[in-house]
Each structure stands twice: as structure tokens, then as C-alpha cells.
ROLUMKE-5391 format. One record per residue (C-alpha): residue in three letters; x, y, z. Coordinates in steps of 0.2 Angstrom, whole numbers, padded with zeros to 4 digits, always signed. Example, Ala and Ser with C-alpha at 12.3 -4.5 7.8 and 13.67 -1.06 7.14 Angstrom:
! residues 2
ALA+0062-0022+0039 SER+0068-0005+0036 
***
This chain:
! residues 356
MET-0067-0066+0066 GLU-0064-0085+0067 ILE-0056-0094+0053 ARG-0072-0103+0049 LYS-0081-0086+0045 ILE-0066-0081+0034 ARG-0068-0097+0024 ASP-0086-0094+0022 ILE-0082-0076+0015 LEU-0069-0083+0003 GLY-0081-0096-0004 GLU-0072-0104-0019 GLN-0056-0095-0014 ALA-0055-0103+0003 ALA-0040-0114-0003 LEU-0030-0099-0001 LEU-0030-0103+0018 ASP-0022-0120+0014 HIS-0008-0115+0002 GLN+0010-0119+0007 CYS+0023-0109-0001 LYS+0037-0119-0009 THR+0047-0104-0017 ILE+0055-0092-0005 PRO+0053-0100+0012 ALA+0045-0090+0026 SER+0060-0093+0037 SER+0070-0081+0025 LEU+0058-0067+0029 THR+0057-0054+0042 LEU+0039-0055+0047 PRO+0028-0042+0056 SER+0028-0043+0074 PRO+0024-0033+0090 THR+0042-0028+0091 TYR+0044-0024+0072 VAL+0050-0006+0075 ASP+0062-0011+0089 GLU+0070-0025+0080 ILE+0071-0018+0062 TYR+0069+0001+0061 ALA+0078+0004+0077 LEU+0094-0004+0069 SER+0093+0007+0054 ASP+0098+0025+0051 ARG+0081+0032+0055 THR+0081+0045+0069 PRO+0073+0043+0086 ARG+0059+0055+0080 VAL+0056+0044+0064 LEU+0055+0029+0075 GLY+0042+0038+0086 SER+0032+0042+0071 LEU+0033+0024+0065 GLN+0029+0017+0082 ARG+0014+0029+0083 MET+0006+0021+0067 PHE+0010+0003+0072 SER+0002+0007+0090 SER-0014+0014+0084 GLY-0031+0006+0079 ARG-0037-0012+0080 LEU-0021-0019+0074 ALA-0010-0009+0087 ASN+0005-0018+0092 THR+0004-0033+0080 GLY+0016-0027+0067 TYR+0002-0025+0054 LEU-0006-0010+0047 SER-0023-0005+0041 ILE-0024+0012+0032 LEU-0038+0022+0025 PRO-0032+0031+0009 VAL-0043+0045+0002 ASP-0033+0055-0011 GLN-0044+0050-0025 GLY-0052+0067-0026 ILE-0036+0072-0034 GLU-0031+0056-0043 HIS-0048+0051-0050 SER-0058+0068-0048 ALA-0069+0072-0033 GLY-0085+0070-0042 ALA-0080+0052-0049 SER-0074+0047-0032 PHE-0088+0055-0020 ALA-0104+0055-0030 PRO-0108+0037-0025 ASN-0107+0044-0007 PRO-0107+0063-0006 GLN-0104+0064+0013 TYR-0086+0061+0009 PHE-0084+0078+0000 ASP-0083+0084+0019 PRO-0065+0080+0025 GLU-0071+0077+0043 ASN-0081+0061+0037 ILE-0065+0054+0029 VAL-0056+0055+0046 LYS-0071+0049+0055 LEU-0072+0033+0044 ALA-0054+0029+0048 ILE-0057+0031+0067 GLU-0073+0021+0066 GLY-0065+0008+0055 GLY-0051+0005+0068 CYS-0037+0010+0056 ASN-0019+0013+0061 ALA-0019+0029+0050 VAL-0028+0040+0038 ALA-0020+0045+0022 SER-0026+0060+0012 THR-0021+0077+0004 TYR-0014+0092+0013 GLY-0031+0100+0011 VAL-0042+0086+0018 LEU-0031+0083+0033 GLY-0026+0101+0036 ILE-0044+0107+0037 VAL-0047+0096+0052 ALA-0030+0094+0060 ARG-0033+0103+0076 ARG-0048+0092+0080 TYR-0041+0075+0074 ALA-0022+0075+0072 HIS-0019+0069+0090 LYS-0033+0056+0089 ILE-0027+0046+0073 PRO-0010+0047+0064 PHE-0011+0057+0049 LEU-0002+0052+0033 VAL-0001+0067+0021 LYS+0001+0063+0002 ILE+0013+0075-0005 ASN+0012+0073-0023 HIS-0003+0069-0035 ASN-0008+0067-0053 GLU-0020+0081-0056 PHE-0034+0075-0067 LEU-0040+0091-0075 THR-0027+0095-0088 PHE-0034+0092-0106 PRO-0029+0080-0113 ASN-0027+0070-0098 LYS-0009+0067-0093 PHE-0001+0056-0080 ASP+0013+0064-0070 GLN+0015+0065-0051 ILE+0019+0083-0046 MET+0022+0090-0029 PHE+0009+0099-0018 GLY+0012+0108-0002 THR+0028+0107+0009 LEU+0035+0095+0021 LYS+0035+0108+0035 SER+0016+0110+0032 ALA+0014+0091+0035 ARG+0024+0092+0051 ASP+0016+0107+0057 MET-0002+0099+0056 GLY+0004+0085+0067 ALA+0007+0072+0053 ALA+0016+0056+0058 ALA+0020+0052+0040 VAL+0021+0058+0022 GLY+0017+0048+0006 ALA+0021+0049-0012 THR+0019+0040-0028 ILE+0032+0037-0041 TYR+0026+0030-0059 PHE+0041+0018-0062 GLY+0044+0015-0080 SER+0036+0031-0086 PRO+0046+0045-0095 GLU+0044+0056-0080 SER+0050+0042-0068 GLY+0068+0049-0067 ARG+0062+0066-0061 GLN+0050+0059-0049 ILE+0063+0047-0041 VAL+0074+0062-0038 GLU+0060+0073-0031 VAL+0053+0059-0020 ALA+0070+0054-0014 GLN+0075+0071-0009 ALA+0058+0074-0001 PHE+0059+0058+0009 SER+0076+0063+0016 MET+0069+0079+0021 ALA+0054+0071+0029 HIS+0066+0060+0039 ASP+0075+0075+0045 LEU+0059+0082+0051 GLY+0055+0066+0060 LEU+0041+0060+0048 ALA+0039+0042+0042 THR+0038+0039+0023 VAL+0026+0028+0013 LEU+0029+0025-0006 TRP+0015+0021-0018 CYS+0027+0010-0030 TYR+0016+0011-0046 LEU+0021+0006-0063 ARG+0014+0016-0078 ASN+0019+0014-0096 PRO+0007+0010-0111 ALA+0021-0002-0117 PHE+0018-0013-0101 LYS+0002-0020-0109 VAL+0007-0033-0122 GLY-0004-0045-0131 GLY-0019-0041-0121 VAL-0010-0044-0104 ASP-0007-0030-0092 TYR+0010-0032-0085 HIS+0008-0017-0074 VAL+0003-0030-0061 SER+0017-0043-0065 ALA+0026-0049-0050 ASP+0044-0047-0058 LEU+0041-0028-0063 SER+0031-0023-0048 GLY+0044-0032-0037 GLN+0058-0022-0045 ALA+0048-0006-0042 ASN+0047-0011-0024 HIS+0066-0013-0024 LEU+0069+0004-0031 GLY+0057+0011-0017 VAL+0066+0004-0003 THR+0082+0010-0011 ILE+0077+0028-0008 GLU+0073+0023+0010 ALA+0054+0022+0010 ASP+0049+0015+0027 ILE+0033+0007+0020 ILE+0030+0001+0002 LYS+0012+0002-0005 GLN+0010-0010-0020 LYS-0004-0017-0030 LEU-0007-0035-0028 PRO+0002-0045-0042 GLU-0010-0054-0055 ASN+0003-0061-0067 ASN+0022-0063-0070 GLY+0034-0062-0084 GLY+0034-0044-0088 TYR+0052-0043-0092 ASN+0051-0057-0104 ALA+0036-0050-0113 LEU+0044-0033-0115 ASN+0061-0039-0120 THR+0063-0042-0139 LYS+0078-0043-0151 ASP+0073-0026-0158 ASN+0070-0018-0141 PRO+0080-0026-0127 TYR+0073-0022-0110 GLY+0080-0023-0093 LYS+0087-0039-0086 THR+0080-0054-0077 ASN+0084-0072-0073 LYS+0075-0088-0076 LYS+0076-0093-0058 ILE+0063-0079-0054 TYR+0050-0089-0064 SER+0056-0107-0060 GLU+0061-0106-0042 LEU+0057-0089-0034 THR+0039-0089-0040 SER+0024-0099-0046 ASP+0008-0094-0053 HIS-0001-0094-0036 PRO-0005-0076-0030 ILE+0003-0079-0013 ASP+0019-0084-0021 LEU+0018-0069-0033 THR+0016-0058-0018 ARG+0030-0066-0008 TYR+0041-0060-0022 GLN+0036-0043-0019 VAL+0040-0045-0001 ALA+0057-0052-0005 ASN+0060-0036-0015 CYS+0057-0026+0001 TYR+0073-0032+0008 MET+0065-0049+0013 GLY+0052-0040+0024 ARG+0063-0028+0033 VAL+0053-0014+0025 SER+0034-0017+0027 LEU+0024-0021+0011 ILE+0006-0016+0011 ASN-0005-0020-0004 SER-0019-0009-0011 GLY-0037-0014-0009 GLY-0042-0009-0027 ALA-0058-0001-0034 SER-0075-0004-0028 SER-0086-0017-0037 GLY-0101-0017-0026 GLU-0108-0032-0018 GLY-0092-0042-0020 ASP-0081-0030-0011 LEU-0081-0039+0006 ALA-0075-0055-0002 GLU-0062-0047-0012 ALA-0055-0037+0002 VAL-0054-0052+0013 LYS-0046-0061-0001 THR-0033-0048-0003 ALA-0029-0047+0015 VAL-0027-0066+0016 ILE-0015-0066+0001 ASN-0005-0052+0009 LYS-0004-0059+0026 ARG+0001-0077+0020 ALA+0014-0070+0008 GLY+0023-0061+0023 GLY+0016-0044+0020 ALA+0011-0031+0033 GLY-0006-0025+0029 LEU-0018-0017+0018 ILE-0022+0001+0012 SER-0040+0001+0006 GLY-0050+0016+0001 ARG-0064+0015-0012 LYS-0071-0001-0005 ALA-0074+0008+0011 PHE-0079+0026+0007 GLN-0090+0022-0008 ARG-0103+0015+0004 PRO-0112+0021+0020 MET-0100+0025+0034 LYS-0106+0010+0045 ASP-0104-0002+0031 GLY-0087+0005+0026 ALA-0081+0004+0044 SER-0087-0014+0045 LEU-0077-0018+0029 LEU-0061-0011+0036 GLN-0064-0021+0052 ALA-0066-0037+0042 ILE-0049-0034+0033 GLN-0042-0031+0051 ASP-0050-0047+0057 VAL-0039-0057+0045 TYR-0023-0050+0053 LEU-0030-0053+0070 CYS-0034-0071+0067 LYS-0020-0082+0073 ASP-0026-0096+0062 VAL-0022-0087+0046 THR-0004-0090+0046 VAL+0011-0086+0034 ALA+0012-0099+0021 
***
């Protein structure tokens, strides 16, 4: 896709392509490249088997050997309920169609549950890298609760031929301490088994909504979640795109002190521009030494293409390493879903879309 077409899709948001970052300079970052695994991960404590798993993901799909990732995640059948997720397009109750969409869409990997990937493993595990999600928030308990619990075993993920495992931590929640310990131990075991690790670094606490503003998507709080994620040696961080900033300041009061922050975060290291806010997330991933992929968000219908391309432009220009987009792709006919995934990839393949 040419830059002109990307501008047309972005419409009023086309100025994103012209933004110049004056906060954290791009020269300070480790940016995605064809030799990303060799130059960064190979210098770490990851074993040769983990390096092989990472390289397999970075060498697959339309973005192969670019340093960028496009991943199809379909774990919403657990997280949001199967009916709510698949009723718009019932063919995705069948796990094979989930994997087919990832292949047709040119993805680097497909992320889903033990059950989804395991039921088709012998047919597809050698054709596209599997990313097995090892914990979930089951959405059937009444009243609803929000707590990530473990499903299955790491040995099962390895034996089905997975290249990687993924997990979610609800940072900021009352359960986060237990989840951090569980996932840190699981990721260590995964590395021992030769599996790469991907962390969904999500914030969850009702107190993070203050004065009508949702600070679950603030750059400062989500950035710190990223920093905790790379601390437990996640190889890839998945994070929501930031929409605001100043979560620490909003939550910190005289009566209820909260966390620690620094004025320079808001005056020098970020601005209110989405690319600059996302760059702060990248900075908290060891200045790009650990890949940051942003999530694609919910499907809104006709505006999905423009929103997906916009998210990809922001991520790439901030110094991120790709997108993990599910509902926008699988809640429409397969052909259209594959086209949307490829439009996202086209942003990363377009040399005229540069790092700001």
C-alpha cells in the first residue's frame, strides 16, 4: 500500500504521518529491524531454543524478516464469552476458521486458547506459529469477577508445537500480586521449555477512573505496567494504545497517596500527541529492547479499517513493533477480515511511514 492510500484511509487523521517527536528521540530507541533477534534477544539470557521460537514468529507471514509483528488473537470466547464474541460471525465457533483467518491474513502468529489451538494442532502447528494463552478471566461466575486464572500446562503448549505462550496480568488490581508471581514463574518455565513469552500488560482497578476520565489507558500508568512486564522477562509486551496521561497525578491525593512520578514525564518525556504517548510506552519496554505491540481494540463496524490503520501508524511511528488485532478481523466475513489484517501489515511494509 502506498503512502497516498494510507493518507486517504486516515482522512482527517492523516497529520499523524507528519508528526515529529520532540520528546524522547528516536535515536535513543532500539527499533525493529530484520536482525532484531540476532542483535537484541541473542545477547540476552534467552536460550537457543527460545531464540528459535522468537525467530520463527519474526520470520513468518507478510511481515517476515522486518522486525515487525502482526498477530491474530482470538481468546475472547473466554474473556468476553463465546456467544458475545462469535454471534456476529458464527463460523468462528469452529477453531479451524480462526487459524485459517490468521494464515489468509498473512499473520506472524495466531494467539488463542489451549482448546482452540490444540484441536487443530496436527494440521496447522507447522504452518503458522501458535501462541497459546495460558490464563484467562472466565466470564461465567455470578456476579462477574475479574481475575486471571491458569488454564492447562506449559508442557501441553510445548507438545502441541507452540512457539510461544501468552498471559495477562491485571496490574493495579487486588489480585495482581498473585498474578505477577504466577506469570513470572510460568514464563521462567516456558523459557526452560524453549517457548517465547508474550504478556498482556493490562491495568484493572475501578479507582483508575477519576472525574470521568479512564486512566486505565494513561501513558504513565500503562508505561509502568510495561516496565513491570519486561522485569519478569516477557519477550513481547502487548498493551492498549494510550489515550491520556497523568494517571499518577489524578490518583495521588493527600488523604490517599499513590505511587511515585516525576514532573519531567509530563513536561519533557511526553506530550498530548498519541505518538508521543505511545513512545513513552516503548521507553518503558527498555527503550525498545523488548518489542511493544499494541492491541487493535473492539470492532465498531464501518470505521474499523481507518481505526486499525491509525493504530498501526501510531505504533510504528512511536517505535513499536506491531499490532495484535482480533475483533476487528474475526467479527466480519473471512475475506474482509483478512483484508483488514493485510491493511495493518501494509503500514509496516510501507517505507514512507517512518519512525517519528
